[in-house]
N, C-alpha and C positions, 0 to 999 in steps of 0.2 A: 460462520465468519462474519468479522466485523471489519472494515476497510474504510480511513479516510483518505481521499483522493485528492490531490491539489497539482493543479496545473502549473509547471514551472517554467522559468528560461533556463533553470539551472537548479541542479541539486547534489549534495553528497554527503558522506556518513564519514565522521574521522572515530577510531579507535587508537585511545594510547599514542595521540600526536601522528597518526598515519591514516591515511585516506583509504577506506578500504572498498569504497564504491561511488561512484560518482558519473553523472549523465548531464548533457546537454537539455535541448528541450524535448519536454514530455510528460511524465506524470510522476511525483512522488507519490508512493503507496504505502501507509503506514496500515499494517497489518495486525490482526489478531485472533485468533483460534479460541474459540470457545468449547466449553464442556460439551461433548455429543457431538460435535463437529466429524464430518466426513471428507474423503476426497472429491465425492459429487459435489458437494456443497463450494468446495475451493474452484472445480472445474466450471461451474455455475458461475461464481463471484468472477474469476479471471475473465472468462470469457466477455461478461457484462462490460466489464471494464476495459478491456481491448476493443469495443464498440462504441462507448460513451460518446458521445458526439459533444464537445465541449471546447474543439478548437475551432479557432476563427477560419471560415471559409472566405473567398476573394470580396465576398460583400459584407465581410464584417460579422457574421450571424456565427454563433456556435452550431456547427454543424458540420463537423471532420471529426473523426477519432482519432487518437492517437496511431493506429494502424494506417490510417487514410494519410497521416501527415510524416510518417516515417519517424517518430519519436520514440525517444527509449521510458524506460520504466524503471524506478531505483524502489524496492521493495525492502521495506523495515520493520522490524518486527515491534510491535507496541501493545504488550498485555496491559497497559493502564487503560486502552481502549475498552476493557472489561467491566470499567469501574461501576460500582454500585455507592450511587451516593444520597439512598434513600435515607439512612439513619445516622446520625451525627455530623463530626467534621471530617472525618477521616473515611476515604473511599475503602471499599472491600474488592477484592479481585478475584474473589472464590468461584466466578463461573467463567474465569479463564480455564482453559484446556490446561492440564498438567504440563509442566515445561518439557518433558520428552515428546509428548504428542503435540504441544505446541511447535517444536521446533521441526518436527516431521512435517505438519501439514505447512509451516511457513515456506520450508524448502521447497516442498510439494507446490504451493501456490505459485512461487518465485518460479519454480519450472515450466508451469502452465503459462505462463505468461511469455517465458521465451520461447516456448513452442509455438505460439501465433504468430511467431515472428517479429517480437518486440525484441530489440535488443536491453537485457534486463540486466542491472547492478543489483546488489544486496548489502545490507548491512551486516552485523555479525550478532547472531541470537545470543540474548543474555548478558550482552556486554554492556557498559556504559558507552553510549555513543553522544557523538556531539554531530547533529543534524543541522546543516545548513541550506538555505534554499530562497531562490529568489522566486517567488509567487508571482504568476503571470495572471494580472487580472484585478484582483483577485479572485480564482474559482476554487472552490473549496466544497467536496461532496462527500457528505456521509453515507457509506452504503451497506448493506448487510444481506447475508446470501438467503435471509428468510424473507427479503422484502423485493 
């Protein structure tokens, strides 16, 4: 699985004019299931993100996790993280999981974040979503379950 993790002061997802998910301080996690991904990979990535020390401590250093701060997570499906830009000008997405498996793993991943005690909101899989965020830092980190 691939994730783009952003430390945010707030974030929300709107679908057809209605807010479907929103958080205050925490993490906006754009997530993509790749072909061949498993629940074990989702478990590993969710655990790593939950413990990722990218929040400031009292000394101003990035030394606290979202678990430490009591922050929330907004998990948004983002199949375009699978983009292959090696040939031509139009990205290919053939390495992304098929939609049914992608949705299953997306929901599983969001559930794993919630199960760790992180208040978790989501977008809507496959919808045309408008994502708003106030990036804190900015801090943006690319993660892969293989790394």
